[in-house]
PyMOL Python script that loads the backbone (N, CA, C, O; Angstrom):
from pymol import cmd

cmd.read_pdbstr("""\
ATOM      1  N   MET A   1     -23.532  11.185  37.059  1.00  0.00           N
ATOM      2  CA  MET A   1     -22.558  11.404  36.020  1.00  0.00           C
ATOM      3  C   MET A   1     -23.251  11.892  34.756  1.00  0.00           C
ATOM      4  O   MET A   1     -24.390  11.536  34.454  1.00  0.00           O
ATOM      5  N   ARG A   2     -22.549  12.680  34.071  1.00  0.00           N
ATOM      6  CA  ARG A   2     -23.099  13.272  32.857  1.00  0.00           C
ATOM      7  C   ARG A   2     -22.574  12.515  31.633  1.00  0.00           C
ATOM      8  O   ARG A   2     -21.366  12.318  31.497  1.00  0.00           O
ATOM      9  N   LYS A   3     -23.458  12.099  30.762  1.00  0.00           N
ATOM     10  CA  LYS A   3     -23.040  11.397  29.545  1.00  0.00           C
ATOM     11  C   LYS A   3     -22.561  12.414  28.522  1.00  0.00           C
ATOM     12  O   LYS A   3     -23.149  13.481  28.345  1.00  0.00           O
ATOM     13  N   ARG A   4     -21.506  12.059  27.874  1.00  0.00           N
ATOM     14  CA  ARG A   4     -20.963  12.930  26.834  1.00  0.00           C
ATOM     15  C   ARG A   4     -21.623  12.578  25.511  1.00  0.00           C
ATOM     16  O   ARG A   4     -21.630  11.417  25.101  1.00  0.00           O
ATOM     17  N   ARG A   5     -22.168  13.567  24.857  1.00  0.00           N
ATOM     18  CA  ARG A   5     -22.812  13.331  23.570  1.00  0.00           C
ATOM     19  C   ARG A   5     -21.771  13.406  22.466  1.00  0.00           C
ATOM     20  O   ARG A   5     -20.859  14.232  22.492  1.00  0.00           O
ATOM     21  N   ASP A   6     -21.936  12.519  21.500  1.00  0.00           N
ATOM     22  CA  ASP A   6     -21.037  12.556  20.346  1.00  0.00           C
ATOM     23  C   ASP A   6     -21.492  13.653  19.392  1.00  0.00           C
ATOM     24  O   ASP A   6     -22.634  13.670  18.934  1.00  0.00           O
ATOM     25  N   ASP A   7     -20.594  14.543  19.111  1.00  0.00           N
ATOM     26  CA  ASP A   7     -20.943  15.579  18.148  1.00  0.00           C
ATOM     27  C   ASP A   7     -20.814  15.020  16.730  1.00  0.00           C
ATOM     28  O   ASP A   7     -20.142  14.008  16.536  1.00  0.00           O
ATOM     29  N   PRO A   8     -21.435  15.647  15.747  1.00  0.00           N
ATOM     30  CA  PRO A   8     -21.432  15.111  14.369  1.00  0.00           C
ATOM     31  C   PRO A   8     -20.029  14.997  13.770  1.00  0.00           C
ATOM     32  O   PRO A   8     -19.769  14.084  12.986  1.00  0.00           O
ATOM     33  N   ALA A   9     -19.132  15.900  14.124  1.00  0.00           N
ATOM     34  CA  ALA A   9     -17.782  15.834  13.566  1.00  0.00           C
ATOM     35  C   ALA A   9     -17.051  14.594  14.069  1.00  0.00           C
ATOM     36  O   ALA A   9     -16.353  13.924  13.308  1.00  0.00           O
ATOM     37  N   ARG A  10     -17.215  14.296  15.348  1.00  0.00           N
ATOM     38  CA  ARG A  10     -16.564  13.115  15.926  1.00  0.00           C
ATOM     39  C   ARG A  10     -17.151  11.839  15.327  1.00  0.00           C
ATOM     40  O   ARG A  10     -16.417  10.897  15.030  1.00  0.00           O
ATOM     41  N   LYS A  11     -18.458  11.806  15.152  1.00  0.00           N
ATOM     42  CA  LYS A  11     -19.094  10.624  14.560  1.00  0.00           C
ATOM     43  C   LYS A  11     -18.650  10.434  13.114  1.00  0.00           C
ATOM     44  O   LYS A  11     -18.415   9.304  12.685  1.00  0.00           O
ATOM     45  N   ALA A  12     -18.535  11.506  12.371  1.00  0.00           N
ATOM     46  CA  ALA A  12     -18.083  11.409  10.986  1.00  0.00           C
ATOM     47  C   ALA A  12     -16.647  10.902  10.922  1.00  0.00           C
ATOM     48  O   ALA A  12     -16.295  10.120  10.038  1.00  0.00           O
ATOM     49  N   PHE A  13     -15.829  11.348  11.856  1.00  0.00           N
ATOM     50  CA  PHE A  13     -14.433  10.889  11.895  1.00  0.00           C
ATOM     51  C   PHE A  13     -14.374   9.403  12.228  1.00  0.00           C
ATOM     52  O   PHE A  13     -13.626   8.653  11.601  1.00  0.00           O
ATOM     53  N   LYS A  14     -15.160   8.977  13.213  1.00  0.00           N
ATOM     54  CA  LYS A  14     -15.169   7.555  13.590  1.00  0.00           C
ATOM     55  C   LYS A  14     -15.677   6.682  12.445  1.00  0.00           C
ATOM     56  O   LYS A  14     -15.190   5.571  12.237  1.00  0.00           O
ATOM     57  N   ASP A  15     -16.656   7.191  11.709  1.00  0.00           N
ATOM     58  CA  ASP A  15     -17.198   6.421  10.588  1.00  0.00           C
ATOM     59  C   ASP A  15     -16.237   6.365   9.403  1.00  0.00           C
ATOM     60  O   ASP A  15     -16.308   5.435   8.600  1.00  0.00           O
ATOM     61  N   SER A  16     -15.353   7.332   9.281  1.00  0.00           N
ATOM     62  CA  SER A  16     -14.455   7.372   8.131  1.00  0.00           C
ATOM     63  C   SER A  16     -13.148   6.620   8.364  1.00  0.00           C
ATOM     64  O   SER A  16     -12.392   6.415   7.415  1.00  0.00           O
ATOM     65  N   ILE A  17     -12.863   6.206   9.582  1.00  0.00           N
ATOM     66  CA  ILE A  17     -11.605   5.497   9.865  1.00  0.00           C
ATOM     67  C   ILE A  17     -11.479   4.204   9.054  1.00  0.00           C
ATOM     68  O   ILE A  17     -10.424   3.981   8.460  1.00  0.00           O
ATOM     69  N   PRO A  18     -12.502   3.339   8.998  1.00  0.00           N
ATOM     70  CA  PRO A  18     -12.358   2.129   8.168  1.00  0.00           C
ATOM     71  C   PRO A  18     -12.148   2.438   6.685  1.00  0.00           C
ATOM     72  O   PRO A  18     -11.383   1.752   6.006  1.00  0.00           O
ATOM     73  N   LEU A  19     -12.815   3.450   6.198  1.00  0.00           N
ATOM     74  CA  LEU A  19     -12.643   3.833   4.793  1.00  0.00           C
ATOM     75  C   LEU A  19     -11.220   4.322   4.539  1.00  0.00           C
ATOM     76  O   LEU A  19     -10.604   3.950   3.540  1.00  0.00           O
ATOM     77  N   LEU A  20     -10.703   5.143   5.426  1.00  0.00           N
ATOM     78  CA  LEU A  20      -9.328   5.624   5.280  1.00  0.00           C
ATOM     79  C   LEU A  20      -8.329   4.471   5.375  1.00  0.00           C
ATOM     80  O   LEU A  20      -7.324   4.462   4.665  1.00  0.00           O
ATOM     81  N   GLY A  21      -8.599   3.507   6.242  1.00  0.00           N
ATOM     82  CA  GLY A  21      -7.736   2.330   6.348  1.00  0.00           C
ATOM     83  C   GLY A  21      -7.736   1.511   5.066  1.00  0.00           C
ATOM     84  O   GLY A  21      -6.689   1.044   4.619  1.00  0.00           O
ATOM     85  N   ALA A  22      -8.899   1.342   4.486  1.00  0.00           N
ATOM     86  CA  ALA A  22      -9.001   0.584   3.228  1.00  0.00           C
ATOM     87  C   ALA A  22      -8.282   1.300   2.096  1.00  0.00           C
ATOM     88  O   ALA A  22      -7.601   0.667   1.289  1.00  0.00           O
ATOM     89  N   ILE A  23      -8.432   2.619   2.035  1.00  0.00           N
ATOM     90  CA  ILE A  23      -7.738   3.397   1.002  1.00  0.00           C
ATOM     91  C   ILE A  23      -6.235   3.302   1.184  1.00  0.00           C
ATOM     92  O   ILE A  23      -5.498   3.156   0.209  1.00  0.00           O
ATOM     93  N   PHE A  24      -5.774   3.385   2.426  1.00  0.00           N
ATOM     94  CA  PHE A  24      -4.340   3.270   2.702  1.00  0.00           C
ATOM     95  C   PHE A  24      -3.811   1.902   2.284  1.00  0.00           C
ATOM     96  O   PHE A  24      -2.748   1.807   1.672  1.00  0.00           O
ATOM     97  N   LEU A  25      -4.551   0.840   2.613  1.00  0.00           N
ATOM     98  CA  LEU A  25      -4.109  -0.503   2.228  1.00  0.00           C
ATOM     99  C   LEU A  25      -4.073  -0.675   0.714  1.00  0.00           C
ATOM    100  O   LEU A  25      -3.168  -1.320   0.185  1.00  0.00           O
ATOM    101  N   ALA A  26      -5.040  -0.110   0.022  1.00  0.00           N
ATOM    102  CA  ALA A  26      -5.060  -0.213  -1.438  1.00  0.00           C
ATOM    103  C   ALA A  26      -3.863   0.513  -2.041  1.00  0.00           C
ATOM    104  O   ALA A  26      -3.209  -0.012  -2.942  1.00  0.00           O
ATOM    105  N   ILE A  27      -3.573   1.711  -1.553  1.00  0.00           N
ATOM    106  CA  ILE A  27      -2.426   2.476  -2.072  1.00  0.00           C
ATOM    107  C   ILE A  27      -1.124   1.760  -1.749  1.00  0.00           C
ATOM    108  O   ILE A  27      -0.231   1.681  -2.593  1.00  0.00           O
ATOM    109  N   ALA A  28      -1.009   1.237  -0.530  1.00  0.00           N
ATOM    110  CA  ALA A  28       0.211   0.518  -0.143  1.00  0.00           C
ATOM    111  C   ALA A  28       0.400  -0.729  -1.000  1.00  0.00           C
ATOM    112  O   ALA A  28       1.527  -1.065  -1.363  1.00  0.00           O
ATOM    113  N   SER A  29      -0.687  -1.415  -1.325  1.00  0.00           N
ATOM    114  CA  SER A  29      -0.590  -2.608  -2.172  1.00  0.00           C
ATOM    115  C   SER A  29      -0.116  -2.255  -3.575  1.00  0.00           C
ATOM    116  O   SER A  29       0.737  -2.943  -4.134  1.00  0.00           O
ATOM    117  N   VAL A  30      -0.659  -1.195  -4.142  1.00  0.00           N
ATOM    118  CA  VAL A  30      -0.252  -0.773  -5.484  1.00  0.00           C
ATOM    119  C   VAL A  30       1.212  -0.364  -5.488  1.00  0.00           C
ATOM    120  O   VAL A  30       1.949  -0.716  -6.410  1.00  0.00           O
ATOM    121  N   VAL A  31       1.643   0.372  -4.475  1.00  0.00           N
ATOM    122  CA  VAL A  31       3.045   0.790  -4.391  1.00  0.00           C
ATOM    123  C   VAL A  31       3.956  -0.427  -4.253  1.00  0.00           C
ATOM    124  O   VAL A  31       5.019  -0.467  -4.873  1.00  0.00           O
ATOM    125  N   TYR A  32       3.565  -1.413  -3.458  1.00  0.00           N
ATOM    126  CA  TYR A  32       4.369  -2.618  -3.281  1.00  0.00           C
ATOM    127  C   TYR A  32       4.483  -3.398  -4.597  1.00  0.00           C
ATOM    128  O   TYR A  32       5.564  -3.865  -4.957  1.00  0.00           O
ATOM    129  N   ILE A  33       3.367  -3.532  -5.302  1.00  0.00           N
ATOM    130  CA  ILE A  33       3.387  -4.250  -6.585  1.00  0.00           C
ATOM    131  C   ILE A  33       4.279  -3.527  -7.583  1.00  0.00           C
ATOM    132  O   ILE A  33       5.035  -4.167  -8.315  1.00  0.00           O
ATOM    133  N   MET A  34       4.202  -2.199  -7.623  1.00  0.00           N
ATOM    134  CA  MET A  34       5.055  -1.432  -8.533  1.00  0.00           C
ATOM    135  C   MET A  34       6.523  -1.582  -8.160  1.00  0.00           C
ATOM    136  O   MET A  34       7.370  -1.709  -9.044  1.00  0.00           O
ATOM    137  N   TYR A  35       6.840  -1.571  -6.870  1.00  0.00           N
ATOM    138  CA  TYR A  35       8.223  -1.726  -6.425  1.00  0.00           C
ATOM    139  C   TYR A  35       8.759  -3.104  -6.801  1.00  0.00           C
ATOM    140  O   TYR A  35       9.881  -3.224  -7.292  1.00  0.00           O
ATOM    141  N   ARG A  36       7.957  -4.143  -6.569  1.00  0.00           N
ATOM    142  CA  ARG A  36       8.419  -5.491  -6.901  1.00  0.00           C
ATOM    143  C   ARG A  36       8.626  -5.643  -8.408  1.00  0.00           C
ATOM    144  O   ARG A  36       9.578  -6.293  -8.839  1.00  0.00           O
ATOM    145  N   SER A  37       7.760  -5.059  -9.193  1.00  0.00           N
ATOM    146  CA  SER A  37       7.895  -5.122 -10.641  1.00  0.00           C
ATOM    147  C   SER A  37       9.174  -4.418 -11.087  1.00  0.00           C
ATOM    148  O   SER A  37       9.922  -4.944 -11.911  1.00  0.00           O
ATOM    149  N   TRP A  38       9.417  -3.241 -10.546  1.00  0.00           N
ATOM    150  CA  TRP A  38      10.627  -2.486 -10.869  1.00  0.00           C
ATOM    151  C   TRP A  38      11.876  -3.250 -10.433  1.00  0.00           C
ATOM    152  O   TRP A  38      12.861  -3.300 -11.170  1.00  0.00           O
ATOM    153  N   SER A  39      11.840  -3.843  -9.242  1.00  0.00           N
ATOM    154  CA  SER A  39      12.984  -4.599  -8.734  1.00  0.00           C
ATOM    155  C   SER A  39      13.254  -5.821  -9.610  1.00  0.00           C
ATOM    156  O   SER A  39      14.407  -6.128  -9.913  1.00  0.00           O
ATOM    157  N   ASN A  40      12.198  -6.512 -10.014  1.00  0.00           N
ATOM    158  CA  ASN A  40      12.357  -7.697 -10.860  1.00  0.00           C
ATOM    159  C   ASN A  40      12.916  -7.311 -12.228  1.00  0.00           C
ATOM    160  O   ASN A  40      13.756  -8.021 -12.780  1.00  0.00           O
ATOM    161  N   ARG A  41      12.455  -6.195 -12.770  1.00  0.00           N
ATOM    162  CA  ARG A  41      12.956  -5.735 -14.069  1.00  0.00           C
ATOM    163  C   ARG A  41      14.451  -5.433 -13.985  1.00  0.00           C
ATOM    164  O   ARG A  41      15.205  -5.794 -14.889  1.00  0.00           O
ATOM    165  N   LEU A  42      14.886  -4.774 -12.906  1.00  0.00           N
ATOM    166  CA  LEU A  42      16.314  -4.488 -12.752  1.00  0.00           C
ATOM    167  C   LEU A  42      17.129  -5.764 -12.611  1.00  0.00           C
ATOM    168  O   LEU A  42      18.236  -5.857 -13.141  1.00  0.00           O
ATOM    169  N   TYR A  43      16.584  -6.754 -11.897  1.00  0.00           N
ATOM    170  CA  TYR A  43      17.283  -8.017 -11.714  1.00  0.00           C
ATOM    171  C   TYR A  43      17.472  -8.731 -13.046  1.00  0.00           C
ATOM    172  O   TYR A  43      18.554  -9.246 -13.330  1.00  0.00           O
ATOM    173  N   VAL A  44      16.425  -8.762 -13.863  1.00  0.00           N
ATOM    174  CA  VAL A  44      16.501  -9.422 -15.173  1.00  0.00           C
ATOM    175  C   VAL A  44      17.498  -8.694 -16.063  1.00  0.00           C
ATOM    176  O   VAL A  44      18.284  -9.332 -16.763  1.00  0.00           O
ATOM    177  N   GLU A  45      17.473  -7.361 -16.041  1.00  0.00           N
ATOM    178  CA  GLU A  45      18.421  -6.589 -16.853  1.00  0.00           C
ATOM    179  C   GLU A  45      19.859  -6.865 -16.424  1.00  0.00           C
ATOM    180  O   GLU A  45      20.758  -6.953 -17.262  1.00  0.00           O
ATOM    181  N   LYS A  46      20.071  -7.002 -15.123  1.00  0.00           N
ATOM    182  CA  LYS A  46      21.422  -7.221 -14.599  1.00  0.00           C
ATOM    183  C   LYS A  46      21.995  -8.550 -15.096  1.00  0.00           C
ATOM    184  O   LYS A  46      23.166  -8.621 -15.470  1.00  0.00           O
ATOM    185  N   TRP A  47      21.179  -9.589 -15.101  1.00  0.00           N
ATOM    186  CA  TRP A  47      21.681 -10.929 -15.443  1.00  0.00           C
ATOM    187  C   TRP A  47      21.426 -11.315 -16.894  1.00  0.00           C
ATOM    188  O   TRP A  47      21.706 -12.450 -17.279  1.00  0.00           O
ATOM    189  N   LYS A  48      20.906 -10.407 -17.703  1.00  0.00           N
ATOM    190  CA  LYS A  48      20.605 -10.713 -19.098  1.00  0.00           C
ATOM    191  C   LYS A  48      21.883 -11.078 -19.881  1.00  0.00           C
ATOM    192  O   LYS A  48      21.854 -11.974 -20.724  1.00  0.00           O
ATOM    193  N   ASP A  49      22.969 -10.406 -19.611  1.00  0.00           N
ATOM    194  CA  ASP A  49      24.217 -10.660 -20.328  1.00  0.00           C
ATOM    195  C   ASP A  49      24.813 -12.021 -20.009  1.00  0.00           C
ATOM    196  O   ASP A  49      25.602 -12.541 -20.798  1.00  0.00           O
ATOM    197  N   TYR A  50      24.460 -12.607 -18.886  1.00  0.00           N
ATOM    198  CA  TYR A  50      25.059 -13.865 -18.463  1.00  0.00           C
ATOM    199  C   TYR A  50      24.228 -15.071 -18.874  1.00  0.00           C
ATOM    200  O   TYR A  50      24.596 -16.196 -18.539  1.00  0.00           O
ATOM    201  N   GLU A  51      23.109 -14.879 -19.595  1.00  0.00           N
ATOM    202  CA  GLU A  51      22.284 -16.012 -20.024  1.00  0.00           C
ATOM    203  C   GLU A  51      23.035 -16.947 -20.958  1.00  0.00           C
ATOM    204  O   GLU A  51      22.877 -18.166 -20.881  1.00  0.00           O
ATOM    205  N   ASP A  52      23.842 -16.389 -21.829  1.00  0.00           N
ATOM    206  CA  ASP A  52      24.545 -17.218 -22.812  1.00  0.00           C
ATOM    207  C   ASP A  52      25.723 -17.955 -22.202  1.00  0.00           C
ATOM    208  O   ASP A  52      26.235 -18.887 -22.822  1.00  0.00           O
ATOM    209  N   CYS A  53      26.165 -17.586 -21.035  1.00  0.00           N
ATOM    210  CA  CYS A  53      27.321 -18.201 -20.405  1.00  0.00           C
ATOM    211  C   CYS A  53      26.975 -19.543 -19.780  1.00  0.00           C
ATOM    212  O   CYS A  53      27.875 -20.344 -19.530  1.00  0.00           O
ATOM    213  N   GLY A  54      25.711 -19.812 -19.521  1.00  0.00           N
ATOM    214  CA  GLY A  54      25.318 -21.065 -18.892  1.00  0.00           C
ATOM    215  C   GLY A  54      25.287 -20.959 -17.392  1.00  0.00           C
ATOM    216  O   GLY A  54      25.159 -21.977 -16.711  1.00  0.00           O
ATOM    217  N   ILE A  55      25.398 -19.774 -16.855  1.00  0.00           N
ATOM    218  CA  ILE A  55      25.347 -19.594 -15.390  1.00  0.00           C
ATOM    219  C   ILE A  55      23.912 -19.524 -14.953  1.00  0.00           C
ATOM    220  O   ILE A  55      23.636 -19.375 -13.763  1.00  0.00           O
TER     221      ILE A  55
END
""", "prot")
cmd.dss("prot")
cmd.show_as("cartoon", "prot")
cmd.util.cbc("prot")
cmd.orient("prot")
C-alpha cells in the first residue's frame, strides 16, 4: 500500500481549524452578549412606565 503524503496546504488547513473554531466562538459570544444587552434594554424600557403603579 502506498502512504499518502500530507501536502502543505492540507497541513495548514488542519492546523488552522482550532484557531478558526476559537475565533468563531469569540464572535458568537460577543454577538450573544450584545443581543442579551439589547433585549434587556428593551424589556426595561417597556416596563419603565409601570414602575410607579406598584406592579
